[in-house]
C-alpha positions in Angstrom: -21.3 -37.0 12.3 -21.6 -35.9 9.1 -24.3 -33.1 9.5 -21.6 -31.4 11.9 -18.6 -31.9 8.9 -21.2 -30.0 6.9 -22.1 -27.4 9.2 -17.8 -26.6 9.7 -17.0 -26.9 6.5 -20.1 -24.3 5.3 -18.8 -22.1 8.2 -14.8 -22.1 6.8 -16.2 -21.3 3.6 -18.2 -18.2 4.9 -15.7 -16.6 7.2 -13.4 -17.2 3.9 -15.5 -15.2 1.4 -16.0 -12.7 4.6 -12.4 -12.3 5.1 -11.6 -12.4 1.1 -13.9 -9.3 0.8 -12.8 -7.1 3.6 -8.9 -8.0 2.6 -10.1 -6.9 -0.5 -11.2 -3.6 0.6 -7.9 -2.8 2.7 -5.9 -3.7 -0.6 -7.7 -0.9 -1.7 -6.8 1.8 0.7 -3.5 2.9 -0.6 -5.2 3.9 -4.2 -5.9 7.5 -3.2 -1.8 7.9 -2.7 -1.5 6.2 -6.6 -4.1 8.4 -7.5 -2.1 11.5 -5.8 0.9 10.3 -7.6 -0.7 9.9 -10.9 -2.4 13.2 -10.9 1.7 14.6 -9.9 3.6 12.5 -12.1 6.0 12.3 -9.4 6.2 9.7 -6.4 8.9 11.9 -4.5 8.5 11.8 -1.3 6.8 8.0 -1.3 8.2 4.8 -0.2 8.2 2.0 -1.9 9.1 -0.8 0.5 5.9 -1.1 2.5 4.6 -2.6 -1.5 7.5 -4.6 -2.0 6.6 -6.5 1.7 2.9 -6.6 1.1 3.7 -7.9 -2.8 5.9 -10.5 -1.0 3.9 -11.5 1.8 1.0 -12.7 -0.5 3.4 -14.4 -2.8 4.4 -16.3 0.1 1.1 -17.1 1.0 -0.1 -18.0 -2.2 2.5 -20.8 -2.8 1.6 -22.0 0.2 -2.0 -22.1 -1.0 -1.4 -23.7 -4.2 1.1 -26.6 -2.1 -2.2 -27.1 -0.3 -4.0 -27.3 -3.3 -7.5 -27.2 -1.7 -7.4 -23.5 0.2 -9.1 -22.0 -3.0 -10.1 -18.6 -1.0 -6.4 -18.3 0.1 -5.4 -18.5 -3.6 -8.1 -15.9 -4.4 -7.4 -13.1 -2.1 -3.5 -13.7 -2.3 -3.6 -14.0 -6.5 -5.0 -10.5 -5.9 -3.0 -9.0 -3.9 0.0 -10.1 -5.9 -1.4 -8.4 -8.7 -2.4 -5.4 -7.1 1.2 -5.1 -5.0 2.7 -5.3 -8.4 0.4 -2.9 -10.2 0.9 -0.4 -7.3 5.3 -0.9 -7.6 5.1 -0.4 -10.9 2.9 2.9 -11.0 5.6 3.9 -8.2 8.6 2.9 -10.9 7.3 4.8 -13.5 7.0 8.0 -11.4 9.8 8.1 -8.6 13.0 9.9 -9.0 16.1 7.8 -10.6 17.5 6.7 -7.2 14.3 5.7 -5.8 13.7 3.4 -9.2 16.9 2.1 -8.8 16.7 1.2 -4.6 13.1 -0.5 -5.8 14.6 -2.3 -8.2 17.6 -3.3 -6.1 14.8 -4.6 -3.4 12.5 -6.4 -5.4 15.3 -8.6 -7.2 16.5 -9.5 -3.7 13.6 -9.7 -1.9 10.9 -11.1 -4.4 13.0 -12.4 -6.6 16.3 -13.6 -4.6 14.7 -14.6 -1.4 11.6 -16.4 -2.5 13.3 -18.4 -5.2 15.7 -20.0 -2.6 12.6 -20.7 -0.2 11.0 -22.1 -3.2 14.1 -24.5 -4.6 14.9 -25.4 -0.6 11.3 -26.6 0.0 11.1 -28.4 -3.2 14.0 -30.4 -2.8 14.6 -30.8 0.7 11.1 -31.4 1.8 8.3 -34.2 0.7 4.5 -34.5 1.1 3.1 -33.2 4.3 6.5 -31.9 5.6 6.7 -29.5 2.9 3.3 -28.1 3.8 4.1 -27.5 7.4 7.6 -26.5 7.1 6.4 -23.6 4.3 3.1 -22.9 5.9 5.4 -22.1 9.3 7.4 -19.5 7.6 4.3 -18.3 6.4 3.3 -18.0 9.3 6.2 -16.3 11.3 6.9 -14.0 8.7 3.1 -12.8 9.4 3.7 -12.5 13.0 6.6 -10.2 12.2 4.4 -8.1 9.9 1.7 -7.8 12.6 3.9 -6.8 14.9 5.3 -3.8 13.0 2.9 -1.1 13.7 3.3 -1.3 17.7 6.1 1.2 16.4 2.4 3.3 15.6 1.0 2.2 19.2 4.4 3.5 20.6 3.8 6.9 18.9 0.5 7.4 19.5 1.1 7.4 23.5 4.4 9.4 23.5 2.1 11.8 21.5 -1.3 11.8 22.3 -2.4 12.3 19.2 -3.9 9.7 17.0 -3.0 11.7 13.3 -1.2 8.6 12.4 -3.8 5.8 13.4 -6.9 6.0 11.2 -9.7 4.5 12.8 -11.5 2.9 10.5 -8.4 1.4 9.2 -7.7 -0.5 12.9 -11.3 -1.4 13.0 -11.3 -3.3 9.0 -8.1 -4.6 9.7 -9.1 -6.1 13.1 -12.5 -7.9 11.2 -9.8 -9.3 8.2 -8.4 -10.9 11.8 -10.8 -11.8 13.0 -12.5 -13.6 9.8 -9.2 -15.2 9.0 -8.4 -17.1 12.6 -12.2 -18.1 12.3 -11.2 -19.7 9.1 -8.0 -21.5 10.1 -9.8 -22.4 12.9 -12.6 -24.3 11.0 -10.1 -25.3 8.5 -7.6 -26.8 10.9 -4.8 -24.4 9.9 -2.5 -23.2 12.6 -0.7 -21.4 10.0 -3.4 -19.4 9.3 -5.3 -18.7 12.4 -2.3 -18.2 14.8 -0.7 -14.7 12.9 -4.5 -13.6 12.8 -4.8 -14.3 17.3 -1.7 -11.2 17.5 -3.6 -9.7 14.3 -6.7 -9.2 16.2 -4.9 -7.9 20.0 -2.9 -5.5 18.0 -6.2 -4.0 16.3 -8.0 -3.9 19.3 -5.2 -2.0 21.2 -5.6 0.9 18.5 -8.8 1.5 18.5 -8.5 1.4 22.7 -6.0 3.8 22.2 -8.1 5.5 19.9 -10.9 6.0 21.7 -8.7 7.1 24.9 -6.9 9.8 22.6 -9.0 10.5 20.1 -9.7 14.5 21.3 -6.3 14.7 23.3 -4.5 16.8 20.4 -7.4 17.1 17.8 -6.5 21.3 17.8 -3.3 19.8 16.5 -4.7 18.0 14.0 -5.1 19.0 10.2 -8.0 18.5 9.0 -7.7 16.5 6.2 -4.9 13.5 6.9 -2.4 12.9 4.1 -2.8 9.6 1.9 0.7 8.7 2.8 0.1 8.9 5.8 -2.5 6.1 5.9 -0.5 4.1 3.7 1.8 3.9 6.4 -0.1 2.7 8.9 -2.1 0.0 6.4 0.7 -1.2 5.5 3.3 -1.2 8.7 0.5 -3.9 9.1 1.8 -6.1 6.0 5.1 -5.0 6.1 8.0 -3.1 8.0 8.1 -0.6 10.9 10.4 1.9 9.5 8.0 3.9 7.2 7.8 7.2 8.0 5.8 10.2 5.7 8.7 12.3 4.4 6.6 13.3 1.7 5.6 15.8 4.5 8.9 16.6 5.7 10.3 17.4 2.1 7.8 19.9 1.1 8.1 21.9 4.2 4.8 20.9 5.7 4.7 20.5 9.8 3.3 17.1 10.2 0.4 19.2 12.9 0.2 22.5 11.0 -3.0 23.7 8.8 -4.3 23.4 5.7 -3.2 26.9 4.9 0.4 26.6 5.3 0.4 23.1 3.1 -1.5 25.0 0.4 1.0 27.4 0.5 3.8 25.2 0.1 2.1 23.8 -2.7 1.7 26.8 -4.2 5.5 27.6 -3.9 6.8 24.5 -5.5 3.8 24.7 -8.0 5.5 28.2 -9.0 9.2 27.1 -8.9 7.9 23.9 -11.0 6.7 26.7 -13.9 10.0 28.5 -13.6 12.1 25.8 -14.4 10.3 24.0 -16.5 7.7 26.1 -18.9 4.2 25.0 -19.2 2.1 24.0 -16.4 -0.2 21.4 -16.8 -3.6 21.4 -15.3 -3.4 18.4 -13.1 -0.1 20.2 -11.6 2.7 18.3 -13.8 4.5 20.0 -16.1 5.9 19.1 -20.0 
């Protein structure tokens, strides 16, 4: 009996560590976008909302893990999630237009400060002991279910357009793998709040990969050679955030979603020439003094 319990604990530890490693990689997926923002010194055309929602999700799970006191692997990944999402938001805020800064600040104050503080205060003063953990755990699980359901809009878009342009296979694969690891961890740790949302995550990831295999050649001739980074973020972070994330950067620059690289290059060249006329010296990284 003791041996079986030890094996159970060891398996849970292994799946938790694997879940941490894969989740670390997924958290780094938006890095190319923010490197692009840094190089251009502008966040115009990008959204802050998915990163704000991802931060809120990490904050919820971190507080839940702290309530449980023995969920160290949940603490590590969600502490990292809070740190890197905060960094993404700060970098976005630094380079965003004034109007976008105001909107970002409003959402952060209302959601990450206001809603989170209200939840914590209610949980601390209205509930005690195991009830506090159970109720907050199901709040986290409910939020995760809503978040996992968000990419259904991407699935519908793939079916409607018969194109996988907005659904990279590698990202769907790693998100599915992450869901498997965290489901196994929740199951072995007897934590349904962790296990149940990842069942939906696994099913959705599987559907995405099947659709990719079915439609990958359907609209190939219409796709660009390289997918813009903010499209990848839309897919990745809609799994963490909301489904109302649109790649407006391409639209604002006059670039068609299925256009060629030549059109894209022409538009960027025109923008740089216009910036030079208005602002003077053009820096090597594409920004102006």
